[in-house]
C-alpha positions in Angstrom: 90.0 93.0 38.2 91.1 96.4 39.5 90.1 97.2 43.1 87.7 100.1 43.8 90.5 102.0 45.7 92.7 101.8 42.6 89.9 103.2 40.4 89.2 106.1 42.8 92.9 107.0 42.9 93.0 107.6 39.1 93.1 111.4 38.4 92.6 112.2 42.1 95.7 114.5 42.3 94.5 116.3 39.2 91.1 116.9 40.6 92.6 118.0 44.0 94.8 120.5 42.2 91.9 121.9 40.2 89.9 122.2 43.5 92.7 124.2 45.2 93.7 126.6 42.4 90.5 128.5 41.4 89.8 130.0 44.9 93.3 131.6 44.7 91.6 134.1 42.3 89.8 135.4 45.3 93.0 137.0 46.5 95.1 137.3 43.3 92.5 139.1 41.1 91.7 141.9 43.7 95.4 142.5 44.2 96.1 142.8 40.5 93.0 144.9 39.8 93.7 147.4 42.6 97.3 147.7 41.5 96.3 148.2 37.9 93.9 151.1 38.6 96.1 152.6 41.4 95.5 156.3 42.0 92.4 156.3 39.9 90.4 154.6 42.7 88.6 156.5 45.5 90.0 156.6 49.0 87.9 153.7 50.2 86.9 150.3 48.9 83.2 150.8 47.9 83.0 147.2 46.9 80.4 144.5 47.7 77.7 145.8 50.1 79.7 148.9 51.2 77.9 151.1 48.7 74.9 151.0 51.1 77.0 152.3 54.0 79.9 154.3 52.4 81.0 155.7 55.7 81.9 152.2 56.9 83.8 151.1 53.8 87.3 149.9 54.6 90.5 151.2 53.1 91.8 149.4 50.0 94.5 147.8 52.2 91.9 146.6 54.7 89.7 145.3 51.9 92.5 143.3 50.4 93.4 141.8 53.8 89.8 140.6 54.1 90.2 138.6 50.9 92.8 136.4 52.6 90.2 135.3 55.2 87.7 134.6 52.4 90.3 132.5 50.7 90.9 130.4 53.8 87.1 129.9 54.2 86.6 128.9 50.6 89.6 126.5 50.5 88.5 124.8 53.7 84.9 124.5 52.4 86.1 122.9 49.2 89.0 120.7 50.4 87.0 119.2 53.3 84.3 117.6 51.1 86.9 116.6 48.5 88.7 114.6 51.2 85.4 113.1 52.4 84.8 112.0 48.8 88.3 110.7 48.3 86.9 107.4 47.0 84.2 109.0 44.8 85.6 110.5 41.5 82.2 111.7 40.3 81.6 113.8 43.4 85.2 115.1 43.3 84.4 116.3 39.7 81.4 118.2 41.2 83.7 119.8 43.8 86.0 120.9 41.1 83.1 122.6 39.2 82.1 124.3 42.5 85.6 125.5 43.0 85.5 127.1 39.5 82.1 128.6 40.4 83.5 130.2 43.6 86.8 131.5 42.2 85.7 132.8 38.8 82.4 134.2 40.0 84.1 136.2 42.8 86.9 137.3 40.6 84.5 138.5 37.9 82.4 140.5 40.4 85.5 142.2 41.8 86.9 143.2 38.4 83.6 144.7 37.4 83.1 146.5 40.7 86.6 147.9 41.0 86.6 149.0 37.3 83.4 150.9 37.8 85.0 152.8 40.7 87.9 154.0 38.6 87.8 157.8 38.3 84.9 158.1 40.8 85.0 160.0 44.0 82.7 157.6 45.8 80.4 154.6 45.4 78.5 154.1 42.2 75.5 151.8 41.5 76.2 148.7 39.5 74.7 148.7 36.0 72.3 145.8 35.2 74.7 144.3 32.7 77.2 143.5 35.4 74.9 140.8 36.8 74.4 139.3 33.3 78.2 139.2 32.7 78.8 137.6 36.1 76.3 134.8 35.5 77.5 134.1 31.9 81.2 133.9 32.9 80.4 131.8 35.9 78.3 129.3 33.9 81.1 129.0 31.4 83.7 128.5 34.2 81.6 125.7 35.8 81.5 123.9 32.5 85.2 124.3 32.0 85.9 123.1 35.5 83.7 120.0 35.1 85.5 119.1 31.8 88.9 119.9 33.1 88.4 117.4 36.0 88.7 114.7 33.4 86.7 111.5 32.8 85.6 109.4 35.7 87.2 105.9 35.8 84.8 103.2 34.9 84.1 100.5 37.5 84.9 96.9 36.7 82.2 94.6 35.1 80.8 91.7 37.1 80.7 88.5 35.1 80.1 85.8 37.8 76.5 84.4 38.2 74.8 85.1 41.5 75.5 82.7 44.4 73.2 79.8 44.8 71.8 81.1 48.1 70.5 84.4 46.5 66.8 84.5 45.7 66.3 84.0 41.9 63.4 83.8 39.6 63.7 81.5 36.7 63.3 83.5 33.4 62.7 81.8 30.1 64.8 82.8 27.0 62.2 85.3 25.9 60.9 86.6 29.2 61.8 90.1 30.4 62.4 91.4 33.9 59.9 94.2 34.8 59.3 95.7 38.3 58.0 99.1 39.2 57.6 100.8 42.6 58.0 104.1 44.3 59.1 105.4 47.7 58.9 108.6 49.8 61.7 109.9 52.0 60.5 112.2 54.8 64.0 113.3 55.8 64.5 114.7 52.3 61.2 116.5 52.5 62.2 118.2 55.8 65.6 119.1 54.4 64.0 120.6 51.3 61.5 122.6 53.4 64.3 124.1 55.5 66.6 124.8 52.5 63.6 126.3 50.6 62.9 128.7 53.5 66.5 129.8 53.6 66.5 130.3 49.8 63.4 132.5 50.0 64.8 134.5 52.9 68.1 135.1 51.2 66.4 136.1 47.9 64.0 138.6 49.3 66.2 140.0 52.2 68.0 142.4 49.9 71.0 140.2 49.3 73.7 142.0 47.3 74.9 138.8 45.6 73.1 136.1 43.5 75.5 133.3 44.2 74.2 132.3 47.6 70.5 132.1 46.6 71.4 130.2 43.5 73.4 127.6 45.4 70.7 127.3 48.1 68.0 126.9 45.4 70.0 124.2 43.6 70.5 122.3 46.9 66.7 122.7 47.6 65.8 121.1 44.3 68.3 118.3 44.8 66.8 117.4 48.2 63.2 117.8 46.9 63.9 115.6 43.9 64.9 112.8 46.3 61.7 113.1 48.4 59.7 110.9 46.1 61.4 108.5 43.6 60.3 105.7 41.3 62.3 102.5 40.7 62.0 100.4 37.6 63.7 97.1 36.8 63.8 96.1 33.1 66.2 94.8 30.5 68.3 98.0 30.8 69.0 97.5 34.5 67.8 99.2 37.6 66.6 102.8 37.1 65.7 105.4 39.7 63.9 108.5 38.7 63.0 111.6 40.7 59.2 111.9 40.5 59.3 115.7 40.6 62.4 116.1 38.4 62.3 113.4 35.7 65.5 114.6 34.1 67.3 113.5 37.3 67.6 109.8 37.0 70.3 107.1 37.3 70.5 103.7 35.7 72.4 100.8 37.2 73.3 98.4 34.4 73.4 94.7 35.0 77.1 94.5 34.1 77.9 96.4 37.4 75.8 94.1 39.6 77.2 91.0 41.2 73.9 89.8 42.7 70.9 91.1 44.6 69.2 90.3 47.9 66.4 91.4 50.1 67.2 93.1 53.4 64.5 92.8 56.1 65.6 96.1 57.7 67.3 99.3 56.7 70.9 98.5 55.7 73.5 100.6 57.6 75.0 103.6 55.8 73.8 106.7 53.9 72.2 106.3 50.5 71.1 109.1 48.1 70.8 109.5 44.4 74.4 110.7 44.3 77.3 108.4 45.3 78.5 107.8 48.8 81.1 105.6 50.5 78.5 103.0 51.1 76.9 103.3 47.7 73.8 105.0 46.4 70.0 104.6 46.4 67.0 105.7 48.5 66.0 104.5 51.9 62.7 105.6 53.5 62.4 103.8 56.8 63.0 100.6 58.7 61.2 98.3 56.3 62.6 95.9 53.7 65.0 97.0 51.0 66.4 95.7 47.8 70.2 95.5 48.1 72.3 95.0 44.9 76.0 94.2 45.5 78.1 96.2 43.0 81.3 95.4 41.2 83.2 98.2 43.0 82.5 96.7 46.5 79.7 99.1 47.3 75.9 98.5 47.1 72.7 100.0 45.7 69.8 100.2 48.2 66.1 101.0 47.6 63.4 100.6 50.2 60.4 98.7 48.9 58.0 96.1 50.3 58.5 94.1 47.2 62.3 93.7 47.9 62.2 89.9 47.7 60.5 89.9 44.3 62.8 92.6 43.0 65.9 90.7 44.1 64.6 87.5 42.5 64.0 89.3 39.2 67.5 90.8 39.2 69.2 87.5 40.0 67.1 85.7 37.5 68.2 88.0 34.8 71.8 87.8 35.9 71.7 84.0 36.0 70.4 83.8 32.5 73.0 86.3 31.2 75.9 84.7 32.9 74.9 81.1 32.7 78.0 78.9 32.2 80.5 81.5 33.3 83.2 80.5 35.7 82.4 81.4 39.4 
């Protein structure tokens, strides 16, 4: 059985390369665009928000030098989380998509803005179709980046029956496992409220760009979706759904579960709907929690008062499926 570290290493260099390369467009595209239009451009770089204060606009050389600082910031903001998620291919794939978002979106905005200035003596307003083109190209770039990151390696399957000390419920040949509960997460509510406030402020404060509010809005929805969740255990496995965003759900199939147990307190680590080094799941306080040991050496955690019953149901199903297999 391959180790989880071996699985995480597959395709990591490819994903890291795809994370580093797109932000280079932040510098390369402005340099190429300014060189292409040359003397047709006005004396100053009326790009970004400088159209509102044309007297403060930098020279083209000064504006190009600013792009290098932007590049450093973007690279650091992308490489740091990538390294933090070095064991998590799925999240690395998301970082790659974000890198394409940053690089292509910025490059598209620069090309459109600089092209509009060609032959003009000063700043010009951006036509409405510029925004539509930016959004369309960016969405396409994110999709390309996500696909270019490659498939995520599949974790190994667990085939051994739960240990004898694990709680288990005896299930007959025709009986099905069914357990439903829900949980609230106050930290997620607070985070969503703060991010939502920032999203509203950035949207109605006259921001010149749309990328920031979009990213903040997506982050707000992601946190809000985890504020209240619903857990269901059935013959498909363990499924967690976001109550306020039903499309956001994850199913943990039985083939990836070694065994389950009930924890009397909150297990150490951070658990959300997306993957983490410790695993994934939802914790809402210090109470009991269902803990499923996974085949990739991590765990799934969900806070519920019925943790003992839930663990017994999962182990009962696993025991019936794997009865007779070698321990």
